[in-house]
N, CA, C and O atoms as a printed pandas DataFrame, in Angstrom:
     atom_number atom_name residue_name chain_id  residue_number  x_coord  y_coord  z_coord
0              1         N          UNK        A               1   -5.124  -53.313   -6.575
1              2        CA          UNK        A               1   -4.835  -53.450   -5.158
2              3         C          UNK        A               1   -5.889  -52.738   -4.307
3              4         O          UNK        A               1   -6.284  -53.223   -3.246
4              5         N          UNK        A               2   -6.341  -51.561   -4.803
5              6        CA          UNK        A               2   -7.356  -50.806   -4.076
6              7         C          UNK        A               2   -8.656  -51.612   -3.982
7              8         O          UNK        A               2   -9.336  -51.584   -2.957
8              9         N          UNK        A               3   -8.994  -52.329   -5.057
9             10        CA          UNK        A               3  -10.203  -53.138   -5.068
10            11         C          UNK        A               3  -10.118  -54.256   -4.030
11            12         O          UNK        A               3  -11.082  -54.516   -3.310
12            13         N          UNK        A               4   -8.990  -54.898   -3.959
13            14        CA          UNK        A               4   -8.807  -55.982   -2.991
14            15         C          UNK        A               4   -8.933  -55.456   -1.557
15            16         O          UNK        A               4   -9.557  -56.096   -0.711
16            17         N          UNK        A               5   -8.344  -54.301   -1.291
17            18        CA          UNK        A               5   -8.445  -53.677    0.028
18            19         C          UNK        A               5   -9.900  -53.325    0.333
19            20         O          UNK        A               5  -10.381  -53.556    1.442
20            21         N          UNK        A               6  -10.588  -52.771   -0.645
21            22        CA          UNK        A               6  -11.999  -52.398   -0.480
22            23         C          UNK        A               6  -12.845  -53.624   -0.153
23            24         O          UNK        A               6  -13.679  -53.581    0.751
24            25         N          UNK        A               7  -12.636  -54.699   -0.873
25            26        CA          UNK        A               7  -13.392  -55.936   -0.619
26            27         C          UNK        A               7  -13.069  -56.515    0.756
27            28         O          UNK        A               7  -13.959  -57.019    1.442
28            29         N          UNK        A               8  -11.814  -56.445    1.156
29            30        CA          UNK        A               8  -11.424  -56.933    2.480
30            31         C          UNK        A               8  -12.121  -56.125    3.577
31            32         O          UNK        A               8  -12.540  -56.679    4.593
32            33         N          UNK        A               9  -12.241  -54.819    3.363
33            34        CA          UNK        A               9  -12.943  -53.979    4.346
34            35         C          UNK        A               9  -14.409  -54.383    4.468
35            36         O          UNK        A               9  -14.985  -54.313    5.553
36            37         N          UNK        A              10  -15.017  -54.809    3.350
37            38        CA          UNK        A              10  -16.419  -55.222    3.362
38            39         C          UNK        A              10  -16.619  -56.518    4.158
39            40         O          UNK        A              10  -17.751  -56.875    4.485
40            41         N          UNK        A              11  -15.555  -57.202    4.462
41            42        CA          UNK        A              11  -15.639  -58.403    5.303
42            43         C          UNK        A              11  -15.197  -58.084    6.731
43            44         O          UNK        A              11  -15.852  -58.482    7.694
44            45         N          UNK        A              12  -14.083  -57.363    6.860
45            46        CA          UNK        A              12  -13.470  -57.118    8.163
46            47         C          UNK        A              12  -14.258  -56.121    9.019
47            48         O          UNK        A              12  -14.448  -56.358   10.212
48            49         N          UNK        A              13  -14.715  -55.023    8.438
49            50        CA          UNK        A              13  -15.452  -54.017    9.210
50            51         C          UNK        A              13  -16.763  -54.587    9.753
51            52         O          UNK        A              13  -17.060  -54.394   10.931
52            53         N          UNK        A              14  -17.564  -55.288    8.923
53            54        CA          UNK        A              14  -18.769  -55.906    9.497
54            55         C          UNK        A              14  -18.455  -56.904   10.619
55            56         O          UNK        A              14  -19.205  -57.015   11.589
56            57         N          UNK        A              15  -17.352  -57.621   10.475
57            58        CA          UNK        A              15  -16.934  -58.545   11.536
58            59         C          UNK        A              15  -16.698  -57.783   12.843
59            60         O          UNK        A              15  -17.189  -58.185   13.898
60            61         N          UNK        A              16  -15.951  -56.691   12.767
61            62        CA          UNK        A              16  -15.663  -55.900   13.967
62            63         C          UNK        A              16  -16.931  -55.330   14.584
63            64         O          UNK        A              16  -17.096  -55.354   15.804
64            65         N          UNK        A              17  -17.825  -54.818   13.749
65            66        CA          UNK        A              17  -19.074  -54.252   14.266
66            67         C          UNK        A              17  -19.924  -55.350   14.902
67            68         O          UNK        A              17  -20.505  -55.140   15.967
68            69         N          UNK        A              18  -20.003  -56.509   14.266
69            70        CA          UNK        A              18  -20.783  -57.618   14.816
70            71         C          UNK        A              18  -20.248  -58.034   16.179
71            72         O          UNK        A              18  -21.016  -58.254   17.115
72            73         N          UNK        A              19  -18.927  -58.139   16.284
73            74        CA          UNK        A              19  -18.322  -58.540   17.574
74            75         C          UNK        A              19  -18.570  -57.487   18.646
75            76         O          UNK        A              19  -18.838  -57.817   19.801
76            77         N          UNK        A              20  -18.479  -56.225   18.259
77            78        CA          UNK        A              20  -18.580  -55.131   19.220
78            79         C          UNK        A              20  -20.022  -54.869   19.648
79            80         O          UNK        A              20  -20.284  -54.642   20.830
80            81         N          UNK        A              21  -20.961  -54.899   18.699
81            82        CA          UNK        A              21  -22.339  -54.493   18.975
82            83         C          UNK        A              21  -23.227  -55.661   19.418
83            84         O          UNK        A              21  -24.087  -55.487   20.281
84            85         N          UNK        A              22  -23.030  -56.825   18.847
85            86        CA          UNK        A              22  -23.986  -57.915   19.053
86            87         C          UNK        A              22  -23.538  -58.969   20.062
87            88         O          UNK        A              22  -24.253  -59.946   20.281
88            89         N          UNK        A              23  -22.386  -58.797   20.673
89            90        CA          UNK        A              23  -21.934  -59.684   21.744
90            91         C          UNK        A              23  -21.997  -61.153   21.373
91            92         O          UNK        A              23  -21.427  -61.564   20.362
92            93         N          UNK        A              24  -22.695  -61.963   22.196
93            94        CA          UNK        A              24  -22.715  -63.408   21.947
94            95         C          UNK        A              24  -23.456  -63.802   20.663
95            96         O          UNK        A              24  -23.319  -64.933   20.197
96            97         N          UNK        A              25  -24.237  -62.882   20.091
97            98        CA          UNK        A              25  -24.951  -63.170   18.836
98            99         C          UNK        A              25  -24.179  -62.666   17.624
99           100         O          UNK        A              25  -24.763  -62.476   16.557
100          101         N          UNK        A              26  -22.879  -62.448   17.773
101          102        CA          UNK        A              26  -22.086  -61.817   16.721
102          103         C          UNK        A              26  -22.040  -62.651   15.444
103          104         O          UNK        A              26  -22.010  -62.083   14.353
104          105         N          UNK        A              27  -22.033  -63.975   15.544
105          106        CA          UNK        A              27  -21.929  -64.800   14.332
106          107         C          UNK        A              27  -23.151  -64.628   13.435
107          108         O          UNK        A              27  -23.022  -64.484   12.219
108          109         N          UNK        A              28  -24.324  -64.643   14.034
109          110        CA          UNK        A              28  -25.549  -64.442   13.262
110          111         C          UNK        A              28  -25.564  -63.051   12.630
111          112         O          UNK        A              28  -25.924  -62.897   11.463
112          113         N          UNK        A              29  -25.174  -62.047   13.402
113          114        CA          UNK        A              29  -25.135  -60.677   12.887
114          115         C          UNK        A              29  -24.142  -60.559   11.743
115          116         O          UNK        A              29  -24.431  -59.909   10.739
116          117         N          UNK        A              30  -22.974  -61.181   11.883
117          118        CA          UNK        A              30  -21.958  -61.097   10.837
118          119         C          UNK        A              30  -22.450  -61.758    9.548
119          120         O          UNK        A              30  -22.210  -61.242    8.457
120          121         N          UNK        A              31  -23.125  -62.874    9.669
121          122        CA          UNK        A              31  -23.676  -63.539    8.479
122          123         C          UNK        A              31  -24.708  -62.630    7.805
123          124         O          UNK        A              31  -24.729  -62.509    6.580
124          125         N          UNK        A              32  -25.559  -61.996    8.606
125          126        CA          UNK        A              32  -26.530  -61.057    8.033
126          127         C          UNK        A              32  -25.808  -59.911    7.346
127          128         O          UNK        A              32  -26.172  -59.515    6.238
128          129         N          UNK        A              33  -24.782  -59.376    8.004
129          130        CA          UNK        A              33  -24.000  -58.283    7.400
130          131         C          UNK        A              33  -23.404  -58.718    6.066
131          132         O          UNK        A              33  -23.441  -57.967    5.092
132          133         N          UNK        A              34  -22.857  -59.924    6.023
133          134        CA          UNK        A              34  -22.270  -60.406    4.770
134          135         C          UNK        A              34  -23.331  -60.587    3.698
135          136         O          UNK        A              34  -23.073  -60.330    2.522
136          137         N          UNK        A              35  -24.516  -61.026    4.087
137          138        CA          UNK        A              35  -25.596  -61.187    3.107
138          139         C          UNK        A              35  -26.056  -59.844    2.542
139          140         O          UNK        A              35  -26.576  -59.783    1.428
140          141         N          UNK        A              36  -25.865  -58.771    3.306
141          142        CA          UNK        A              36  -26.254  -57.458    2.776
142          143         C          UNK        A              36  -25.345  -57.020    1.632
143          144         O          UNK        A              36  -25.637  -56.037    0.951
144          145         N          UNK        A              37  -24.257  -57.732    1.418
145          146        CA          UNK        A              37  -23.391  -57.431    0.272
146          147         C          UNK        A              37  -24.120  -57.711   -1.040
147          148         O          UNK        A              37  -23.700  -57.250   -2.102
148          149         N          UNK        A              38  -25.211  -58.466   -0.961
149          150        CA          UNK        A              38  -26.016  -58.723   -2.160
150          151         C          UNK        A              38  -26.601  -57.435   -2.738
151          152         O          UNK        A              38  -27.086  -57.417   -3.869
152          153         N          UNK        A              39  -26.553  -56.369   -1.959
153          154        CA          UNK        A              39  -27.007  -55.073   -2.459
154          155         C          UNK        A              39  -26.203  -54.676   -3.701
155          156         O          UNK        A              39  -26.660  -53.858   -4.500
156          157         N          UNK        A              40  -25.027  -55.245   -3.861
157          158        CA          UNK        A              40  -24.203  -54.946   -5.035
158          159         C          UNK        A              40  -24.737  -55.571   -6.317
159          160         O          UNK        A              40  -24.190  -55.333   -7.394
160          161         N          UNK        A              41  -25.791  -56.362   -6.215
161          162        CA          UNK        A              41  -26.403  -56.912   -7.433
162          163         C          UNK        A              41  -26.946  -55.808   -8.331
163          164         O          UNK        A              41  -27.154  -56.021   -9.525
164          165         N          UNK        A              42  -27.177  -54.619   -7.755
165          166        CA          UNK        A              42  -27.652  -53.519   -8.586
166          167         C          UNK        A              42  -26.593  -53.047   -9.580
167          168         O          UNK        A              42  -26.902  -52.296  -10.505
168          169         N          UNK        A              43  -25.361  -53.478   -9.399
169          170        CA          UNK        A              43  -24.307  -53.145  -10.363
170          171         C          UNK        A              43  -24.586  -53.822  -11.703
171          172         O          UNK        A              43  -24.088  -53.375  -12.737
172          173         N          UNK        A              44  -25.371  -54.887  -11.694
173          174        CA          UNK        A              44  -25.685  -55.603  -12.928
174          175         C          UNK        A              44  -26.503  -54.752  -13.891
175          176         O          UNK        A              44  -26.575  -55.057  -15.081
176          177         N          UNK        A              45  -27.121  -53.685  -13.384
177          178        CA          UNK        A              45  -27.921  -52.799  -14.230
178          179         C          UNK        A              45  -27.095  -51.681  -14.854
179          180         O          UNK        A              45  -27.636  -50.829  -15.558
180          181         N          UNK        A              46  -25.796  -51.678  -14.601
181          182        CA          UNK        A              46  -24.913  -50.638  -15.135
182          183         C          UNK        A              46  -24.130  -51.177  -16.314
183          184         O          UNK        A              46  -23.942  -52.383  -16.475
184          185         N          UNK        A              47  -23.687  -50.251  -17.122
185          186        CA          UNK        A              47  -22.836  -50.625  -18.252
186          187         C          UNK        A              47  -21.623  -49.701  -18.246
187          188         O          UNK        A              47  -21.778  -48.489  -18.396
188          189         N          UNK        A              48  -20.441  -50.236  -18.080
189          190        CA          UNK        A              48  -20.127  -51.644  -17.851
190          191         C          UNK        A              48  -20.524  -52.056  -16.430
191          192         O          UNK        A              48  -20.693  -51.209  -15.553
192          193         N          UNK        A              49  -20.668  -53.353  -16.219
193          194        CA          UNK        A              49  -21.072  -53.867  -14.909
194          195         C          UNK        A              49  -20.044  -53.472  -13.854
195          196         O          UNK        A              49  -20.411  -53.060  -12.754
196          197         N          UNK        A              50  -18.775  -53.593  -14.180
197          198        CA          UNK        A              50  -17.707  -53.230  -13.234
198          199         C          UNK        A              50  -16.865  -52.116  -13.829
199          200         O          UNK        A              50  -16.334  -52.241  -14.933
200          201         N          UNK        A              51  -16.752  -51.046  -13.098
201          202        CA          UNK        A              51  -15.891  -49.928  -13.487
202          203         C          UNK        A              51  -15.160  -49.479  -12.222
203          204         O          UNK        A              51  -15.775  -48.893  -11.330
204          205         N          UNK        A              52  -13.856  -49.746  -12.133
205          206        CA          UNK        A              52  -13.127  -49.424  -10.900
206          207         C          UNK        A              52  -13.065  -47.927  -10.597
207          208         O          UNK        A              52  -12.735  -47.538   -9.477
208          209         N          UNK        A              53  -13.376  -47.092  -11.574
209          210        CA          UNK        A              53  -13.307  -45.652  -11.360
210          211         C          UNK        A              53  -14.681  -45.008  -11.194
211          212         O          UNK        A              53  -14.808  -43.785  -11.258
212          213         N          UNK        A              54  -15.710  -45.831  -10.981
213          214        CA          UNK        A              54  -17.069  -45.311  -10.814
214          215         C          UNK        A              54  -17.440  -45.342   -9.329
215          216         O          UNK        A              54  -17.209  -46.333   -8.635
216          217         N          UNK        A              55  -18.008  -44.254   -8.869
217          218        CA          UNK        A              55  -18.500  -44.184   -7.491
218          219         C          UNK        A              55  -19.880  -44.838   -7.441
219          220         O          UNK        A              55  -20.774  -44.474   -8.205
220          221         N          UNK        A              56  -20.044  -45.791   -6.550
221          222        CA          UNK        A              56  -21.322  -46.509   -6.437
222          223         C          UNK        A              56  -22.429  -45.631   -5.872
223          224         O          UNK        A              56  -23.586  -45.740   -6.279
224          225         N          UNK        A              57  -22.077  -44.770   -4.943
225          226        CA          UNK        A              57  -23.085  -43.941   -4.270
226          227         C          UNK        A              57  -23.689  -42.970   -5.277
227          228         O          UNK        A              57  -22.987  -42.179   -5.907
228          229         N          UNK        A              58  -25.012  -43.053   -5.410
229          230        CA          UNK        A              58  -25.714  -42.174   -6.332
230          231         C          UNK        A              58  -25.751  -42.682   -7.761
231          232         O          UNK        A              58  -26.442  -42.101   -8.598
232          233         N          UNK        A              59  -25.026  -43.748   -8.062
233          234        CA          UNK        A              59  -24.980  -44.285   -9.418
234          235         C          UNK        A              59  -25.915  -45.476   -9.579
235          236         O          UNK        A              59  -26.592  -45.607  -10.598
236          237         N          UNK        A              60  -25.949  -46.324   -8.593
237          238        CA          UNK        A              60  -26.745  -47.549   -8.648
238          239         C          UNK        A              60  -28.015  -47.373   -7.813
239          240         O          UNK        A              60  -27.993  -46.662   -6.807
240          241         N          UNK        A              61  -29.117  -48.008   -8.212
241          242        CA          UNK        A              61  -30.393  -47.788   -7.511
242          243         C          UNK        A              61  -30.368  -48.106   -6.015
243          244         O          UNK        A              61  -30.933  -47.350   -5.224
244          245         N          UNK        A              62  -29.738  -49.190   -5.614
245          246        CA          UNK        A              62  -29.700  -49.550   -4.197
246          247         C          UNK        A              62  -28.603  -48.818   -3.437
247          248         O          UNK        A              62  -28.423  -49.025   -2.237
248          249         N          UNK        A              63  -27.871  -47.959   -4.143
249          250        CA          UNK        A              63  -26.844  -47.116   -3.537
250          251         C          UNK        A              63  -27.242  -45.633   -3.628
251          252         O          UNK        A              63  -26.411  -44.749   -3.423
252          253         N          UNK        A              64  -28.508  -45.375   -3.935
253          254        CA          UNK        A              64  -28.980  -43.998   -4.078
254          255         C          UNK        A              64  -29.202  -43.371   -2.705
255          256         O          UNK        A              64  -29.272  -44.066   -1.692
256          257         N          UNK        A              65  -29.311  -42.060   -2.694
257          258        CA          UNK        A              65  -29.565  -41.367   -1.433
258          259         C          UNK        A              65  -30.935  -41.735   -0.875
259          260         O          UNK        A              65  -31.115  -41.783    0.342
260          261         N          UNK        A              66  -31.901  -41.996   -1.750
261          262        CA          UNK        A              66  -33.222  -42.434   -1.296
262          263         C          UNK        A              66  -33.118  -43.795   -0.602
263          264         O          UNK        A              66  -33.702  -44.003    0.461
264          265         N          UNK        A              67  -32.377  -44.707   -1.206
265          266        CA          UNK        A              67  -32.207  -46.031   -0.620
266          267         C          UNK        A              67  -31.493  -45.932    0.725
267          268         O          UNK        A              67  -31.872  -46.603    1.685
268          269         N          UNK        A              68  -30.466  -45.100    0.792
269          270        CA          UNK        A              68  -29.725  -44.939    2.044
270          271         C          UNK        A              68  -30.637  -44.361    3.130
271          272         O          UNK        A              68  -30.566  -44.770    4.289
272          273         N          UNK        A              69  -31.489  -43.414    2.752
273          274        CA          UNK        A              69  -32.471  -42.890    3.705
274          275         C          UNK        A              69  -33.405  -43.973    4.199
275          276         O          UNK        A              69  -33.761  -44.002    5.377
276          277         N          UNK        A              70  -33.806  -44.871    3.300
277          278        CA          UNK        A              70  -34.652  -46.003    3.684
278          279         C          UNK        A              70  -33.912  -46.923    4.645
279          280         O          UNK        A              70  -34.511  -47.442    5.587
280          281         N          UNK        A              71  -32.613  -47.133    4.419
281          282        CA          UNK        A              71  -31.832  -48.003    5.311
282          283         C          UNK        A              71  -31.774  -47.412    6.721
283          284         O          UNK        A              71  -31.836  -48.143    7.710
284          285         N          UNK        A              72  -31.655  -46.089    6.805
285          286        CA          UNK        A              72  -31.681  -45.436    8.124
286          287         C          UNK        A              72  -33.040  -45.633    8.788
287          288         O          UNK        A              72  -33.112  -45.912    9.984
288          289         N          UNK        A              73  -34.117  -45.491    8.018
289          290        CA          UNK        A              73  -35.466  -45.692    8.539
290          291         C          UNK        A              73  -35.660  -47.133    8.997
291          292         O          UNK        A              73  -36.275  -47.387   10.033
292          293         N          UNK        A              74  -35.136  -48.065    8.225
293          294        CA          UNK        A              74  -35.237  -49.487    8.535
294          295         C          UNK        A              74  -34.599  -49.814    9.887
295          296         O          UNK        A              74  -35.020  -50.744   10.574
296          297         N          UNK        A              75  -33.595  -49.049   10.252
297          298        CA          UNK        A              75  -32.894  -49.284   11.516
298          299         C          UNK        A              75  -33.779  -49.006   12.738
299          300         O          UNK        A              75  -33.424  -49.387   13.854
300          301         N          UNK        A              76  -34.914  -48.353   12.543
301          302        CA          UNK        A              76  -35.815  -48.062   13.657
302          303         C          UNK        A              76  -36.523  -49.316   14.164
303          304         O          UNK        A              76  -36.971  -49.352   15.310
304          305         N          UNK        A              77  -36.628  -50.351   13.317
305          306        CA          UNK        A              77  -37.293  -51.593   13.707
306          307         C          UNK        A              77  -36.266  -52.593   14.214
307          308         O          UNK        A              77  -35.365  -52.979   13.470
308          309         N          UNK        A              78  -36.386  -53.015   15.459
309          310        CA          UNK        A              78  -35.387  -53.922   16.047
310          311         C          UNK        A              78  -35.125  -55.192   15.233
311          312         O          UNK        A              78  -33.975  -55.612   15.105
312          313         N          UNK        A              79  -36.170  -55.805   14.687
313          314        CA          UNK        A              79  -35.971  -57.048   13.924
314          315         C          UNK        A              79  -35.220  -56.810   12.620
315          316         O          UNK        A              79  -34.524  -57.697   12.126
316          317         N          UNK        A              80  -35.362  -55.613   12.068
317          318        CA          UNK        A              80  -34.699  -55.290   10.804
318          319         C          UNK        A              80  -33.349  -54.604   11.020
319          320         O          UNK        A              80  -32.602  -54.386   10.067
320          321         N          UNK        A              81  -33.043  -54.269   12.251
321          322        CA          UNK        A              81  -31.842  -53.489   12.547
322          323         C          UNK        A              81  -30.543  -54.120   12.049
323          324         O          UNK        A              81  -29.712  -53.400   11.496
324          325         N          UNK        A              82  -30.322  -55.431   12.216
325          326        CA          UNK        A              82  -29.069  -56.002   11.691
326          327         C          UNK        A              82  -28.920  -55.831   10.180
327          328         O          UNK        A              82  -27.824  -55.561    9.689
328          329         N          UNK        A              83  -30.012  -55.986    9.448
329          330        CA          UNK        A              83  -29.967  -55.782    7.995
330          331         C          UNK        A              83  -29.640  -54.322    7.690
331          332         O          UNK        A              83  -28.796  -54.028    6.843
332          333         N          UNK        A              84  -30.319  -53.415    8.389
333          334        CA          UNK        A              84  -30.090  -51.986    8.169
334          335         C          UNK        A              84  -28.647  -51.606    8.489
335          336         O          UNK        A              84  -28.023  -50.856    7.737
336          337         N          UNK        A              85  -28.120  -52.111    9.585
337          338        CA          UNK        A              85  -26.732  -51.812    9.951
338          339         C          UNK        A              85  -25.781  -52.343    8.895
339          340         O          UNK        A              85  -24.834  -51.654    8.513
340          341         N          UNK        A              86  -26.018  -53.559    8.418
341          342        CA          UNK        A              86  -25.168  -54.117    7.366
342          343         C          UNK        A              86  -25.189  -53.272    6.107
343          344         O          UNK        A              86  -24.146  -53.028    5.499
344          345         N          UNK        A              87  -26.373  -52.824    5.713
345          346        CA          UNK        A              87  -26.492  -51.982    4.515
346          347         C          UNK        A              87  -25.808  -50.631    4.725
347          348         O          UNK        A              87  -25.160  -50.115    3.815
348          349         N          UNK        A              88  -25.949  -50.062    5.913
349          350        CA          UNK        A              88  -25.322  -48.763    6.185
350          351         C          UNK        A              88  -23.803  -48.876    6.267
351          352         O          UNK        A              88  -23.094  -47.963    5.844
352          353         N          UNK        A              89  -23.299  -49.977    6.800
353          354        CA          UNK        A              89  -21.847  -50.201    6.791
354          355         C          UNK        A              89  -21.362  -50.258    5.347
355          356         O          UNK        A              89  -20.360  -49.637    4.992
356          357         N          UNK        A              90  -22.080  -51.005    4.525
357          358        CA          UNK        A              90  -21.721  -51.149    3.116
358          359         C          UNK        A              90  -21.684  -49.784    2.423
359          360         O          UNK        A              90  -20.739  -49.471    1.698
360          361         N          UNK        A              91  -22.726  -48.978    2.655
361          362        CA          UNK        A              91  -22.796  -47.654    2.020
362          363         C          UNK        A              91  -21.669  -46.746    2.525
363          364         O          UNK        A              91  -21.086  -45.988    1.750
364          365         N          UNK        A              92  -21.368  -46.823    3.810
365          366        CA          UNK        A              92  -20.286  -46.002    4.361
366          367         C          UNK        A              92  -18.943  -46.384    3.733
367          368         O          UNK        A              92  -18.151  -45.513    3.372
368          369         N          UNK        A              93  -18.694  -47.678    3.607
369          370        CA          UNK        A              93  -17.432  -48.109    2.990
370          371         C          UNK        A              93  -17.360  -47.703    1.528
371          372         O          UNK        A              93  -16.300  -47.306    1.044
372          373         N          UNK        A              94  -18.481  -47.798    0.819
373          374        CA          UNK        A              94  -18.497  -47.355   -0.575
374          375         C          UNK        A              94  -18.292  -45.846   -0.673
375          376         O          UNK        A              94  -17.609  -45.368   -1.579
376          377         N          UNK        A              95  -18.880  -45.099    0.254
377          378        CA          UNK        A              95  -18.703  -43.649    0.246
378          379         C          UNK        A              95  -17.262  -43.266    0.515
379          380         O          UNK        A              95  -16.739  -42.340   -0.105
380          381         N          UNK        A              96  -16.616  -43.968    1.430
381          382        CA          UNK        A              96  -15.199  -43.710    1.692
382          383         C          UNK        A              96  -14.372  -44.001    0.451
383          384         O          UNK        A              96  -13.452  -43.253    0.120
384          385         N          UNK        A              97  -14.700  -45.084   -0.229
385          386        CA          UNK        A              97  -14.010  -45.422   -1.463
386          387         C          UNK        A              97  -14.173  -44.310   -2.506
387          388         O          UNK        A              97  -13.234  -43.979   -3.231
388          389         N          UNK        A              98  -15.380  -43.742   -2.566
389          390        CA          UNK        A              98  -15.633  -42.640   -3.505
390          391         C          UNK        A              98  -14.760  -41.426   -3.170
391          392         O          UNK        A              98  -14.235  -40.763   -4.065
392          393         N          UNK        A              99  -14.614  -41.148   -1.898
393          394        CA          UNK        A              99  -13.789  -39.999   -1.476
394          395         C          UNK        A              99  -12.320  -40.209   -1.808
395          396         O          UNK        A              99  -11.605  -39.248   -2.092
396          397         N          UNK        A             100  -11.867  -41.447   -1.776
397          398        CA          UNK        A             100  -10.461  -41.754   -2.025
398          399         C          UNK        A             100  -10.116  -41.840   -3.524
399          400         O          UNK        A             100   -8.946  -41.884   -3.905
400          401         N          UNK        A             101  -11.162  -41.863   -4.356
401          402        CA          UNK        A             101  -10.902  -41.958   -5.805
402          403         C          UNK        A             101  -10.388  -40.651   -6.348
403          404         O          UNK        A             101  -10.116  -40.544   -7.544
């Protein structure tokens, strides 16, 4: 049940941020935010690929503190900002999940 809630947040929170921050361009922003979920492909390098009791932050390469720092840096460029925001939302939700475990 926790996994289903977590996945729902990965759809609903980006939707809310897109509507709130991007105004009339919210649909494009939301699609970009959803595409940033591909960052979870780095889970394929773990064994096992899926472990409900594993914290993603610091475990997977694209969820590392270095990567998160890069996502913050990426937000400085206006054209890359929607991607950076999507990645940072994803990392924040994963971090919250880690705290709740």
